[in-house]
C-alpha positions as CSV (number, residue, x, y, z in Angstrom):
1,X,80.5,118.1,110.2
2,X,78.3,118.2,112.9
3,X,75.8,115.0,112.9
4,X,71.6,115.6,112.3
5,X,70.4,116.3,116.0
6,X,68.1,113.4,114.9
7,X,69.7,109.5,115.5
8,X,70.9,107.7,112.3
9,X,72.9,105.3,111.8
10,X,75.8,105.0,109.5
11,X,75.6,102.6,106.7
12,X,77.8,102.9,103.5
13,X,81.0,104.4,103.9
14,X,83.2,105.3,100.1
15,X,86.6,107.0,100.3
16,X,88.6,107.9,97.8
17,X,92.5,108.6,98.5
18,X,95.0,109.8,95.6
19,X,99.1,110.5,95.8
20,X,100.7,111.9,93.2
21,X,104.8,110.8,92.9
22,X,107.8,112.4,91.5
23,X,109.8,109.6,89.9
24,X,113.8,108.8,89.7
25,X,113.1,109.4,86.2
26,X,111.4,112.7,86.1
27,X,108.3,111.5,85.3
28,X,105.0,111.2,87.3
29,X,103.1,108.0,89.5
30,X,99.4,109.6,89.8
31,X,97.7,107.0,92.5
32,X,94.0,106.5,93.3
33,X,92.5,104.3,95.0
34,X,88.1,103.7,95.8
35,X,86.5,101.5,98.8
36,X,82.8,100.8,98.9
37,X,82.1,99.1,102.6
38,X,79.2,97.8,104.1
39,X,78.6,98.7,108.0
40,X,76.9,95.2,108.0
41,X,77.2,92.2,106.8
42,X,75.5,90.8,103.4
43,X,75.9,87.3,101.1
44,X,77.5,87.7,97.7
45,X,77.2,85.3,95.1
46,X,80.9,85.8,94.2
47,X,82.2,86.0,97.0
48,X,79.4,84.5,99.9
49,X,79.6,86.7,102.6
50,X,81.0,90.0,102.8
51,X,81.6,91.1,106.2
52,X,80.8,94.3,108.1
53,X,83.5,97.3,107.0
54,X,85.1,94.8,104.1
55,X,85.0,97.0,101.3
56,X,83.1,95.7,98.2
57,X,84.4,97.9,96.2
58,X,88.6,98.3,96.3
59,X,89.7,99.6,92.9
60,X,93.1,100.9,92.3
61,X,94.5,103.0,89.5
62,X,98.1,104.4,88.3
63,X,98.8,106.6,85.8
64,X,102.2,107.8,84.9
65,X,102.7,110.9,82.8
66,X,105.3,113.3,81.6
67,X,105.6,117.1,82.4
68,X,103.5,118.0,79.4
69,X,100.4,115.9,81.2
70,X,101.3,112.9,78.3
71,X,100.0,109.7,79.5
72,X,103.0,106.8,79.0
73,X,101.2,104.2,81.1
74,X,98.0,103.2,83.2
75,X,97.9,100.4,85.3
76,X,94.4,99.2,86.8
77,X,93.7,96.6,89.4
78,X,90.7,95.3,91.0
79,X,91.2,94.6,94.5
80,X,87.8,93.8,95.2
81,X,84.4,93.9,93.7
82,X,80.9,92.1,93.3
83,X,80.9,90.3,90.5
84,X,83.7,87.5,89.8
85,X,83.9,89.6,86.1
86,X,84.9,93.0,87.3
87,X,88.5,92.3,87.2
88,X,88.5,91.2,83.7
89,X,87.7,95.0,82.3
90,X,91.4,96.7,84.4
91,X,93.3,95.8,80.9
92,X,91.5,97.9,78.7
93,X,92.5,101.4,80.4
94,X,95.9,100.9,79.2
95,X,94.2,102.4,76.1
96,X,95.0,105.9,77.5
97,X,98.2,105.4,76.6
98,X,99.8,108.3,74.7
99,X,96.2,110.9,75.6
100,X,96.7,113.7,77.4
101,X,95.3,114.9,80.6
102,X,93.6,118.1,80.6
103,X,90.6,119.7,78.7
104,X,88.1,117.2,77.4
105,X,89.5,114.6,79.3
106,X,85.4,113.7,80.8
107,X,84.7,113.6,77.4
108,X,87.2,111.2,76.8
109,X,87.3,109.1,79.5
110,X,83.1,108.6,78.2
111,X,83.7,108.0,74.9
112,X,86.9,105.4,75.5
113,X,84.9,103.8,78.8
114,X,81.6,104.7,79.1
115,X,78.9,101.9,79.5
116,X,79.9,98.4,79.1
117,X,83.4,100.0,77.6
118,X,84.5,100.1,81.0
119,X,84.1,100.0,84.8
120,X,82.1,103.0,86.6
121,X,84.6,103.2,89.5
122,X,87.7,103.2,87.6
123,X,86.3,106.0,85.8
124,X,85.5,108.0,88.6
125,X,89.3,107.8,90.0
126,X,90.2,108.8,86.6
127,X,88.0,111.5,86.6
128,X,89.4,113.1,90.0
129,X,92.6,112.1,89.4
130,X,92.8,114.5,86.1
131,X,92.5,117.1,88.8
132,X,95.8,115.4,91.3
133,X,97.8,115.4,88.3
134,X,97.6,118.7,88.0
135,X,98.5,119.8,91.6
136,X,100.7,117.5,91.6
137,X,103.2,118.9,89.0
138,X,102.3,122.3,89.2
139,X,102.9,122.0,92.8
140,X,106.4,120.4,92.1
141,X,106.8,123.3,89.4
142,X,106.3,126.0,92.1
143,X,108.5,124.1,94.7
144,X,111.5,123.5,92.1
145,X,111.1,127.4,91.1
146,X,111.2,128.4,94.9
147,X,114.4,126.5,95.6
148,X,116.4,127.6,93.1
149,X,115.0,130.9,93.2
150,X,114.5,132.1,90.0
151,X,110.6,133.0,89.6
152,X,108.3,133.7,92.3
153,X,105.3,130.9,92.4
154,X,102.8,131.4,89.5
155,X,105.3,134.3,88.1
156,X,105.2,132.3,84.9
157,X,101.6,132.4,85.4
158,X,100.3,134.6,82.4
159,X,104.1,135.6,81.4
160,X,103.3,134.9,77.6
161,X,100.4,137.5,77.6
162,X,98.0,134.2,77.8
163,X,95.6,134.3,80.4
164,X,95.8,131.3,82.9
165,X,93.8,128.7,82.2
166,X,92.9,128.4,85.6
167,X,91.0,132.0,85.6
168,X,87.1,131.0,86.3
169,X,87.7,127.9,87.5
170,X,86.5,128.2,91.0
171,X,85.2,131.2,92.9
172,X,88.7,132.2,94.4
173,X,89.7,132.5,91.0
174,X,87.2,134.8,89.4
175,X,88.1,137.2,86.3
176,X,86.4,139.6,88.5
177,X,87.8,138.5,91.9
178,X,90.8,140.0,94.4
179,X,92.7,136.7,93.9
180,X,92.9,137.8,90.3
181,X,93.0,141.3,90.4
182,X,95.8,141.3,92.3
183,X,98.4,138.1,90.8
184,X,97.2,138.9,87.6
185,X,96.1,142.3,87.2
186,X,96.4,142.2,83.3
187,X,93.3,139.3,83.1
188,X,91.1,140.9,85.9
189,X,87.4,141.7,84.3
190,X,85.3,144.3,86.8
191,X,81.6,142.7,86.7
192,X,79.6,145.0,84.5
């Protein structure tokens, strides 16, 4: 993205990074990290002075799931925060064990970790982590099918006569669009 024509000064940087792993036991680890950094040093009651480009927030989370998106384990960490008390909340995220990533995920996060019951930054990570989990698992399932030459990519989607859940989740997968018309014609719904 090109900068505006007016001069400007970078003040704040927020970075998100996610990785999806296939484990030796067949489960998946989805890891997320969020950092906030300022471009200038500033005082902090808990940490003294936070230097330019030193993380004000450095939040990390790992969720272990199975192929059905059932959560087997959760580990949250506050590697850096603005208050001494910040890391105290991280064990609360273990309450997700046994839950399933899927429909209603955002509502579940709000119910379990809304307000003082959680950490805003870890909840932000968990919201996006769900999408990374889908990309990781579905991508691996498709890779296996290609390697085994058993099923072309996405052929199983809709194979049970059920409309694939990903239709209408973005403009490219619109039920009345060309992608659905070509790849899943039985679920194509023309406009009007």
